[in-house]
C-alpha positions as CSV (number, residue, x, y, z in Angstrom):
1,M,-3.1,2.8,-25.6
2,T,-4.9,6.0,-26.6
3,T,-5.9,7.7,-29.8
4,P,-6.6,11.4,-30.2
5,E,-10.3,12.2,-30.5
6,K,-10.7,16.0,-30.6
7,P,-8.7,18.9,-29.0
8,G,-8.6,18.6,-25.3
9,H,-9.9,15.0,-25.2
10,I,-8.2,11.6,-25.1
11,R,-10.2,8.4,-25.8
12,L,-9.2,5.2,-24.1
13,T,-9.2,2.4,-26.6
14,S,-8.1,-0.5,-24.5
15,H,-10.4,-2.2,-22.0
16,P,-9.9,-1.3,-18.3
17,G,-7.5,-3.8,-16.6
18,A,-9.1,-6.1,-14.1
19,S,-8.4,-5.6,-10.4
20,R,-5.9,-8.0,-9.1
21,P,-5.0,-9.0,-5.6
22,Q,-2.7,-6.6,-3.9
23,R,0.1,-7.7,-1.6
24,F,-0.2,-4.4,0.3
25,P,-3.9,-3.3,0.3
26,L,-4.5,0.2,1.7
27,N,-7.1,0.9,4.3
28,W,-7.0,4.7,4.2
29,G,-8.0,6.3,7.4
30,A,-7.1,3.4,9.7
31,A,-5.6,4.6,13.0
32,D,-3.0,1.8,13.1
33,P,-0.4,2.2,10.4
34,R,0.1,-1.5,10.0
35,E,-3.6,-1.9,9.3
36,R,-3.6,1.1,7.0
37,G,-0.7,-0.4,5.1
38,P,2.3,1.3,3.3
39,V,2.0,3.4,0.2
40,V,4.1,1.6,-2.4
41,A,4.8,3.4,-5.6
42,T,7.8,1.4,-6.9
43,V,8.4,1.3,-10.6
44,T,10.6,-1.8,-10.4
45,R,8.2,-4.4,-8.8
46,T,4.8,-3.8,-10.3
47,S,3.3,-6.6,-8.2
48,H,4.0,-4.5,-5.1
49,R,2.4,-1.3,-6.4
50,N,-0.7,-0.1,-4.7
51,A,-0.5,3.6,-5.8
52,I,-0.6,5.4,-9.1
53,G,2.4,7.6,-10.1
54,T,5.7,7.5,-8.3
55,H,7.8,9.2,-5.7
56,G,9.4,12.6,-6.1
57,G,6.6,14.6,-7.7
58,S,7.8,16.6,-10.7
59,Y,11.4,15.5,-9.9
60,A,10.6,12.0,-11.0
61,V,11.2,13.2,-14.6
62,Y,14.8,14.1,-13.6
63,R,15.2,10.7,-12.1
64,A,14.1,9.2,-15.4
65,L,16.7,11.3,-17.2
66,A,19.4,10.1,-14.7
67,V,18.4,6.5,-15.5
68,A,18.3,7.1,-19.2
69,S,21.7,8.7,-19.2
70,G,23.2,5.8,-17.2
71,A,23.9,7.9,-14.2
72,L,21.4,6.1,-12.0
73,D,20.8,2.4,-11.6
74,P,17.0,1.9,-12.1
75,L,17.0,-0.8,-9.4
76,Q,18.5,1.5,-6.8
77,R,16.7,1.8,-3.5
78,P,17.5,4.5,-0.9
79,D,19.4,3.5,2.2
80,L,17.1,5.0,4.9
81,T,19.5,4.4,7.8
82,N,19.4,7.4,10.3
83,T,16.8,9.3,8.2
84,T,14.0,9.2,10.8
85,P,12.7,12.4,12.3
86,P,14.5,14.1,15.2
87,I,11.2,14.8,16.8
88,D,7.9,13.0,17.2
89,I,4.8,14.1,15.3
90,G,1.5,12.5,16.1
91,P,-0.3,10.3,15.9
92,H,-3.3,12.7,16.2
93,P,-7.0,11.9,16.2
94,S,-7.4,13.8,12.9
95,W,-5.3,11.1,11.2
96,S,-8.1,8.6,11.3
97,R,-11.2,10.9,11.1
98,P,-13.0,10.2,7.8
99,G,-12.1,12.6,5.1
100,E,-10.0,14.9,7.3
101,I,-6.7,14.2,5.6
102,V,-6.8,13.2,1.9
103,S,-3.8,14.9,0.3
104,L,-0.9,13.6,2.3
105,D,0.1,10.3,4.0
106,P,-0.1,10.9,7.8
107,F,2.4,8.1,8.3
108,G,4.7,9.3,5.5
109,H,7.5,10.4,7.9
110,E,7.7,7.1,9.9
111,V,7.7,4.4,7.2
112,Q,11.4,3.7,7.9
113,R,10.4,2.5,11.4
114,I,6.9,1.2,10.8
115,F,7.7,-0.9,7.8
116,A,11.3,-1.7,8.6
117,A,10.7,-5.5,8.2
118,E,9.2,-5.1,4.7
119,I,11.9,-2.7,3.6
120,A,14.6,-5.2,4.8
121,D,12.7,-7.8,2.8
122,G,13.3,-5.8,-0.4
123,V,10.0,-3.9,-0.6
124,D,10.6,-0.4,-2.1
125,I,8.7,1.7,0.5
126,R,9.8,5.3,0.6
127,P,9.0,8.2,2.9
128,T,6.8,11.0,1.6
129,I,7.6,13.3,4.5
130,A,11.0,14.3,5.9
131,V,11.6,16.2,9.2
132,T,14.9,17.8,10.2
133,K,16.3,20.7,12.2
134,A,17.6,23.8,10.5
135,R,18.4,27.5,10.9
136,L,17.2,30.5,9.0
137,T,19.0,33.8,8.3
138,L,16.9,36.7,7.0
139,P,18.6,40.0,6.4
140,E,15.3,41.9,6.8
141,L,15.2,40.9,10.5
142,V,18.6,42.2,11.4
143,P,17.3,45.7,12.1
144,E,14.6,44.2,14.3
145,F,17.4,42.5,16.4
146,E,19.2,45.8,16.6
147,K,16.0,47.7,17.7
148,G,15.2,45.0,20.3
149,R,11.9,44.2,18.6
150,I,13.2,40.6,18.4
151,R,15.3,39.3,21.2
152,I,18.4,37.3,20.7
153,D,17.6,34.7,23.3
154,G,20.1,32.0,22.5
155,D,17.4,29.4,21.9
156,I,14.9,30.6,19.2
157,V,17.3,33.3,17.9
158,R,21.0,32.4,18.2
159,P,23.7,34.9,19.1
160,Q,24.7,35.1,15.3
161,G,21.1,36.2,14.5
162,D,20.1,32.9,12.9
163,I,16.7,31.4,13.8
164,A,16.2,27.8,14.9
165,V,13.4,25.9,13.2
166,T,12.0,22.5,12.7
167,K,11.7,22.0,9.0
168,I,9.3,19.5,7.3
169,A,9.1,18.6,3.6
170,I,5.9,17.0,2.4
171,D,5.2,15.3,-0.9
172,P,1.5,15.0,-1.9
173,V,-0.2,11.7,-1.6
174,W,-3.8,11.9,-2.8
175,W,-6.5,9.5,-1.7
176,L,-8.7,9.8,-4.7
177,P,-12.1,9.1,-3.1
178,G,-11.4,11.8,-0.5
179,I,-10.1,14.3,-3.1
180,A,-13.3,13.8,-5.2
181,E,-15.5,14.3,-2.2
182,R,-13.6,17.4,-1.1
183,F,-14.2,19.0,-4.5
184,G,-17.7,17.7,-4.9
185,V,-17.2,15.6,-8.0
186,K,-17.6,11.9,-8.7
187,E,-14.5,9.9,-8.4
188,D,-14.7,8.4,-11.9
189,I,-15.0,12.0,-13.4
190,L,-12.0,13.1,-11.4
191,R,-10.0,10.2,-12.6
192,R,-11.0,10.7,-16.2
193,V,-10.1,14.4,-16.1
194,L,-6.8,13.8,-14.4
195,F,-6.0,11.3,-17.1
196,E,-7.0,13.6,-20.0
197,Q,-5.4,16.8,-18.7
198,T,-2.1,15.1,-18.1
199,G,-2.0,13.9,-21.7
200,G,-2.8,10.3,-20.7
201,I,0.4,10.0,-18.7
202,Y,-1.2,7.9,-16.0
203,P,-3.5,5.3,-17.6
204,E,-4.0,3.5,-14.3
205,L,-6.3,6.4,-13.3
206,V,-8.9,5.0,-15.6
207,T,-7.9,1.4,-15.9
208,R,-7.3,0.5,-12.2
209,S,-10.2,1.7,-10.0
210,D,-8.8,-0.6,-7.3
211,L,-5.8,1.7,-6.9
212,E,-7.2,4.6,-4.8
213,V,-3.9,6.5,-4.1
214,F,-2.2,8.8,-6.5
215,L,1.2,10.5,-6.2
216,P,0.6,13.6,-8.4
217,P,3.6,15.2,-10.3
218,I,3.3,18.5,-8.5
219,G,5.2,20.4,-5.9
220,G,4.6,19.7,-2.2
221,Q,4.8,21.8,1.0
222,T,7.5,22.9,3.4
223,V,6.6,23.5,7.0
224,Y,8.7,25.7,9.4
225,V,8.0,25.4,13.1
226,F,9.3,28.0,15.5
227,G,9.5,26.8,19.1
228,D,8.5,23.3,20.4
229,P,6.5,21.4,17.8
230,A,4.6,19.6,20.5
231,G,2.8,22.9,21.2
232,L,1.1,22.9,17.9
233,S,-1.6,20.5,19.1
234,D,-1.6,22.0,22.7
235,R,-4.5,24.5,23.0
236,S,-2.9,26.0,26.1
237,K,-0.1,27.2,23.8
238,R,-0.7,30.2,21.6
239,L,-0.2,29.6,17.9
240,T,0.7,32.1,15.2
241,C,0.5,30.8,11.7
242,R,1.0,32.0,8.1
243,V,0.0,29.9,5.1
244,H,2.1,31.2,2.2
245,D,1.8,30.2,-1.5
246,E,5.0,30.3,-3.5
247,C,6.1,33.4,-5.4
248,N,9.6,32.8,-6.6
249,G,10.2,36.3,-8.0
250,S,9.4,37.9,-4.7
251,D,10.2,35.2,-2.1
252,V,13.7,34.5,-3.6
253,F,14.7,37.4,-5.8
254,G,12.9,40.3,-4.1
255,S,10.7,41.5,-6.9
256,D,8.7,44.4,-5.7
257,I,5.6,44.0,-7.9
258,C,3.8,42.1,-5.1
259,T,3.8,41.7,-1.3
260,C,4.8,38.1,-1.1
261,R,8.3,38.2,0.4
262,P,7.4,41.2,2.8
263,Y,4.3,39.3,4.0
264,L,6.4,36.1,4.4
265,V,9.1,37.8,6.4
266,H,6.5,39.6,8.5
267,G,4.9,36.2,9.2
268,I,8.2,34.8,10.2
269,E,8.8,37.7,12.5
270,E,5.4,37.2,14.2
271,C,6.2,33.5,14.5
272,V,9.5,34.1,16.2
273,K,7.9,36.5,18.7
274,E,5.2,34.0,19.5
275,A,7.8,31.3,20.1
276,Q,9.8,33.6,22.3
277,A,6.7,34.4,24.3
278,G,6.2,30.7,25.1
279,G,3.9,29.8,22.2
280,V,4.6,28.3,18.8
281,G,5.0,29.8,15.3
282,L,4.2,28.0,12.0
283,I,4.9,28.8,8.4
284,V,3.3,26.5,5.8
285,Y,4.9,27.1,2.4
286,N,3.0,25.7,-0.6
287,R,4.6,25.1,-4.0
288,K,1.9,26.9,-6.0
289,E,3.7,29.4,-8.2
290,G,1.6,32.1,-9.7
291,R,-1.6,31.0,-8.0
292,A,-0.8,27.5,-9.3
293,L,-1.0,28.8,-12.8
294,G,2.8,28.7,-13.2
295,E,5.5,31.3,-13.7
296,V,5.2,31.6,-17.5
297,T,1.6,32.5,-17.1
298,K,2.3,35.0,-14.3
299,F,4.9,36.8,-16.4
300,L,2.6,37.0,-19.4
301,V,0.0,38.5,-17.1
302,Y,2.5,41.1,-15.9
303,N,3.1,42.2,-19.5
304,A,-0.7,42.3,-20.2
305,R,-1.3,44.4,-17.1
306,K,1.4,46.9,-17.8
307,R,0.7,47.3,-21.5
308,Q,-3.1,47.8,-21.3
309,E,-4.5,51.2,-22.0
310,G,-4.2,53.3,-18.9
311,G,-1.5,51.2,-17.5
312,D,-1.6,48.8,-14.6
313,R,-4.9,49.3,-12.7
314,A,-6.6,47.7,-9.8
315,A,-9.9,47.5,-11.7
316,T,-8.5,45.1,-14.3
317,Y,-5.9,43.3,-12.1
318,F,-7.8,40.0,-11.9
319,E,-9.4,40.3,-15.3
320,R,-6.0,40.2,-17.1
321,T,-5.1,37.0,-15.3
322,E,-8.4,35.4,-16.4
323,C,-7.9,36.6,-20.0
324,V,-4.5,34.8,-20.2
325,A,-5.1,31.7,-18.0
326,G,-8.9,31.2,-18.3
327,V,-9.2,31.3,-14.6
328,Q,-8.0,33.7,-11.9
329,D,-6.7,31.2,-9.5
330,A,-6.0,27.5,-9.4
331,R,-4.6,27.1,-5.9
332,F,-7.9,25.6,-4.6
333,Q,-7.3,26.0,-0.9
334,Q,-9.7,23.1,-0.2
335,L,-6.6,20.8,0.3
336,M,-4.5,23.3,2.3
337,P,-5.9,22.5,5.8
338,D,-4.8,18.9,5.6
339,V,-1.3,19.7,6.8
340,L,-2.7,21.6,9.7
341,H,-4.8,18.6,10.7
342,W,-1.7,16.4,10.3
343,L,0.1,18.6,12.9
344,G,-2.9,18.2,15.3
345,I,-3.9,21.8,15.1
346,T,-7.4,22.7,16.3
347,R,-7.0,26.5,16.9
348,I,-4.8,29.2,15.4
349,D,-4.7,32.3,17.7
350,R,-3.1,34.6,15.2
351,F,-3.5,33.9,11.4
352,V,-1.1,36.1,9.5
353,S,-3.2,36.5,6.4
354,M,-6.2,38.5,5.2
355,S,-7.1,36.0,2.5
356,D,-10.8,35.1,2.9
357,M,-10.2,32.0,0.7
358,K,-7.6,30.7,3.1
359,Y,-9.6,31.7,6.2
360,D,-12.7,30.0,4.9
361,A,-10.8,26.8,4.0
362,V,-9.2,26.6,7.5
363,T,-12.3,27.4,9.5
364,G,-14.5,25.3,7.2
365,S,-12.3,22.3,8.0
366,G,-13.1,22.7,11.7
367,I,-10.0,24.7,12.9
368,E,-10.7,27.9,14.9
369,I,-9.0,31.2,14.0
370,G,-8.8,34.0,16.5
371,E,-7.1,37.2,15.2
372,R,-6.3,37.9,11.6
373,V,-3.0,39.8,11.1
374,A,-2.6,42.2,8.1
375,I,0.7,43.2,6.6
376,P,1.9,46.6,8.0
377,D,1.3,49.3,5.5
378,D,4.9,50.4,5.5
379,L,6.0,46.9,4.3
380,I,4.0,47.2,1.1
381,P,6.4,48.0,-1.9
382,A,5.3,51.0,-4.0
383,D,4.9,48.9,-7.1
384,A,2.6,46.5,-5.2
385,R,0.0,49.1,-4.3
386,V,-2.1,48.1,-7.4
387,E,-2.2,44.5,-6.2
388,M,-3.3,45.5,-2.7
389,E,-6.0,47.9,-3.9
390,A,-7.4,45.3,-6.2
391,K,-7.5,42.7,-3.4
392,K,-9.1,45.2,-1.0
393,A,-11.7,46.3,-3.6
394,A,-12.6,42.8,-4.4
395,G,-13.0,41.8,-0.7
396,Y,-10.2,39.3,-0.9
397,Y,-8.0,41.4,1.4
398,A,-10.2,43.3,3.7
399,P,-8.5,45.0,6.7
400,E,-10.8,47.4,8.6
401,G,-11.7,50.4,6.6
402,A,-10.8,48.9,3.2
403,P,-12.9,50.0,0.2
404,S,-16.0,47.9,-0.4
405,G,-15.3,47.4,-4.1
406,E,-18.5,49.1,-5.3
407,D,-16.6,51.7,-7.2
408,L,-14.6,49.3,-9.3
409,D,-15.5,47.2,-12.3
410,K,-17.6,44.1,-11.5
411,T,-15.0,42.1,-13.3
412,V,-12.6,42.5,-10.4
413,G,-14.6,40.3,-8.1
414,R,-15.7,37.7,-10.7
415,G,-14.4,34.3,-9.7
416,L,-12.8,35.4,-6.4
417,D,-14.4,32.5,-4.6
418,H,-11.5,30.7,-6.4
419,Y,-8.9,33.2,-5.6
């Protein structure tokens, strides 16, 4: 199929496959889900496929191992009985506004109902969004209950101290023309680079221009809603929101080299208080470990920062990441607001973040933001002060009175439009 050309390049040696009639053509952006059509990424009935890639993101590789080892029947299809959401989400006008949602399937949580007839007929149509009810228990908030800063109301916060939430898991579904437009590149270039930089794993990117939807092998998002989810799209209800990018070391294991878990827990506390006051709280958790550079890269950077002459310094904080990874940040928040539009959000009253990149992405997509909420100073771990000072100096994190950055090396701010 392909032959190596030179490092970093893959040359396609076969002729692009001709477009062939699709049983399920997709009309992305159509308001009616039947008119839009189902996303079909089956690997067993290729004549049904209208998408590149397959379901499960990076977990598709584990599914392949299960098949290879004989643990899973390759023809198995999920039984979707009783898997529909316990609440209604949408439809919202944003679902059919051109270019507003390009990185997820707005109807991905309702395919069991919308396309029940096709599923019963044997078509392998699978949800890309799942909605459920859950409870959270956070030890950091126990003192807040005891101090009375967070009330145990029996509804949002249960008598045992656990917090009631609506929980939503979202797998990415990329509409390639919209992704290309969002990043300001030509679609054929986007397809070619995606093909090359994944080692040629998805040849349909360059051989099937008629397939416009791609299920990338990356992590998705988890959404936590505090209070009534219907209030998310109701401008008469106040909304507190934190958009948080994954940091496994801090979020899960409590590493104190950064502010990630403290800021996440602070965001949850603010969301709970908002819900108890009659509004809604929202946490959007993105699987973008290490600024989407990965955990191996992140740990290499930790070593480089701590071993440099003079120790870990704010002035070289971002420079060391760029030296190792070639770029300071690969999260590219351009796609992040899609989930907010999917939820019907038009205004965020309290945005628990001081990230200019996140703020600009949200407001640039047409969503209003009122107040920006910083992490309280007493929640910043001692070892994370370098991170905070670097962000403040670079203008990435800029609470009132923060340094302007003029006293630090110019390298600190280089590339922060991508941070």
